[in-house]
N, C-alpha and C positions, 0 to 999 in steps of 0.2 A: 314437676309436673310435668311428663312428655308432650310435646305439640299434638299426638293425637289421640288424646284422654281428655275427652269432654267435661268430665265432670271431675272431681276428689273422688282418688281412692283409696282405700288402705293402703297399697302401695307408698302413697303418697302420702297419709300419714304416717308410717313408718319412717320413710326417708324422712321427712320435717323432726323428727323426735332427733336421728341424730346427728342432721347437722343445722340445725336452727342455732345453734348457740356461736357457729361460726358463718351460716348463711345471711341473717339477718345483721342487720347494721346497729350497732353497739344496742342492744336487746334488753339487757340491765338498764340503762340511760333510759329508754322507753318505757322501760315500766317505773322508774323512781318518777320521772315526770308525770305521768297518768295520775300515780296515786299521791303527789303533789298537788293536783289542781281538783281531787274531787273534795267536794264542798259540804265539809265533814270535820267536826274535833275529834282529835285522836279517840275518847273516850266517849264519844257519843256512839245511841242505839241507831241505826239503819238500817234500811233494805237497799241491795244493791243486785246487779244485773251482768253476767261475763257473755254476752254475746258470739257466739265462736270460740269456747274458752281455750282450746286443745287440748296439755295434758295439766292444764291447773294452773298454771306457774305465775301466772297473775293476778288471778282468785288467790291465790296461798299467799301473794305478797300482801293485799288487802284485807284481808281477816287479820294476820297478824298488825296489821298496821292501826288498823280499826277493829279492834278484839271484843265488841260490844254490836257490830255489824252484822247484816245475814245477808247471804248470795246465794243467787238463785245460777248456776251456770248452764248455761247450752250448747251442745254441740253436735254434728251428725254422723261423726267417726263412732264407732263404736270402741276400736281401740282408742282413742283419745280419751272417751267417757272412762272407759276402765283405770286407764293411767290417773285422771284428772277425778275421777274417786276412791281411789289410793290414795293419791296423796293429799286429800283434803278432809280424809276419814276422820284425822284427828280432831277436828272441827263439829263435830256433832253436826245437832239438829240445824248448826248455823251454816250447812251446807246442803244443796243439792243439786245432782249434776245430772238433765232431764234431756234427755231427745227431741232434734229439730230438724226441720228444714228453712233456713237461711229464708228461701225464695217463698214459706205458702205465707207467710203472717199468722198463720192459725197459734203459734209459738206466743206470740203477746198477751195472748190470755194467761197465761201462765206468766205471767210477772208480777211479783209481789204489786202490794199497794198499800200506800204508798210507797211510792219509788224515788228513792232520793238521787242513785247516780247508771248510771249504763254505759260500761266500756264495753271495745271491740278491740283487736289485733290482728290483724292481717287476714279479715276476711272477706268485707264489704265488698271486695273486687270484684266478688263472685257475683254482686246483683250488676243489671243492666244500671241506665240511667235513667230510669222509671222508678226500679227496684229501688235503688237509694233516696229518691225523694219519697218513695212510701214510708222505706223504713223511717225517715225523718220524721216526718207524719203521724205516724203511728208512735214512736218513741219520745217525740213533744207532747202527747195529748196523753200517757201515760205518768210523767216526770213530775212531783210537786214541786210549787213554785221554788223556784231556786234551783232546782235539780241542775243535773249535767250528761251531757252526751260527751264522750270522751274516745276520737277511736282516734287507733294507729294503722296507718294502710298506704299500699303501693298507690300513689298517683298517678295520672297519665302526663307523661311530658306532650309540651308544646310544640317542638320542632328535635327534630334528627338530630340537630345540634347538642339540644338538651338533654337529647339518649345518650349520642354520646360521651357527655358529658358525668353523666349516672352512671352509666356503666364503668366508666374509667375510677369511682369515687366506689364504686360497691369492692369493685376487683380490688383496689390497694389495700379497705377495708376489712375485708373476705382474707386475702391475705397477712396479713398482719392481726387476726383473731385466731384463723388458724394454727400459726407459728407459737401466740400466747398459750394458744390452749393446748396445742399435741406437738410441737416442737419439727413441726415438716407441715409441708403446704402437701400435703395428701389429702386431707379435710377440705382445704378448698380444691383444692383439683375435683373430687367427687361430685361437689356442690355444682360445680362449672358444668361438670358432664350429665348432673341431673337435671341440668336444664334450668337453675336458679339464678343465674343471672342476668340484668336486666337487660332486652334487645338494643341493638343499636341503632336502628333503624321499625318504623310503623308496620308491623306484621300481628295480624289476626290469632294470639292462641285458644283457641279451644277452654271454654269458662274461665276466662280473665276478662274483665273487662272494666279496668282500670277509667277514673272517669277526672278530668283536671281539678284539681285543688281551689281554682277561684270560682268554678261552677258548681263545686261541692258546697262552699262555704255560703257561696245565695242563696241555692238550697233550702240550707238550713236556716239560713233566716224568714225564705218563703217558707217556711216548716211553723218560724215563730219561735225559733230560739236570739237570744241575746247576746250580745259579749261574745258574737263568733270572733275564731279567730284559730291561726295556725299557729301553734306552741313549739314546735319543733319540725326539723325538716332536714332531712339527709340519705345522699346516695337514693332517692326517686322513693324513700318513705317519709310521711309526714303524722303528725299528730295534729290532729285539729279537732272542731267541737264550740260547742256553747251552752248556756242555762237557759236555762226556763225561765224567764223575767218574775219576780216575785223575791223578795228577800233573800239574802244570800246570808248561811252563816261565814264566819272568820276561815281560809284554806289557813290552815297550820302546816307548815312546809317544816321537815327535818331532815 
């Protein structure tokens, strides 16, 4: 997203589709970890939601790993919903793709019940602090006992020194991913030109409102989640979340 854009646009969606595998650090590893944290057996029937599903990659992986699961995927971009609908069409009635506005929360009435798990990737930094706290409360109230909220998102660094470290890590990873995927640095250079590199100093970017990791873990606990933790952290992106108190089924990792 460019600095003069206050909201996510369809141009941003198109750019993300072209560059995500380069510009997002360790994207497949992130998805693998999220799937491993879902509190369900591989053969278990349960309902889940993907908040801001994008093109549906995580949703597709989830439905493959849990072939009896059902999923509702939300996204605000028509282009992303079209891509996700096409990707998930083979799953039939197990998958629904719906439009939403992340910040108005009316979409939460369309969540399945009982809801075992909600996942979200690279989205909730578009909510301000109050919006994140409300999201956590809304989902805590809708998850079944033992259910999980699992988030991968950009987090706010605590200092310029940390910002510089994060930026250096992102550039190193993105260069490596560009070379591995395309044999050149062209995609890396495009990602930098499009503004996807983490900033090295505190600056307000319209539409970008990442919050600190520790703050968000505290907000999750205040919303009623237990076993709150950061499960993964790299180049300014964290995977974190928690479980609603109650009896958990075994988490099976493959």
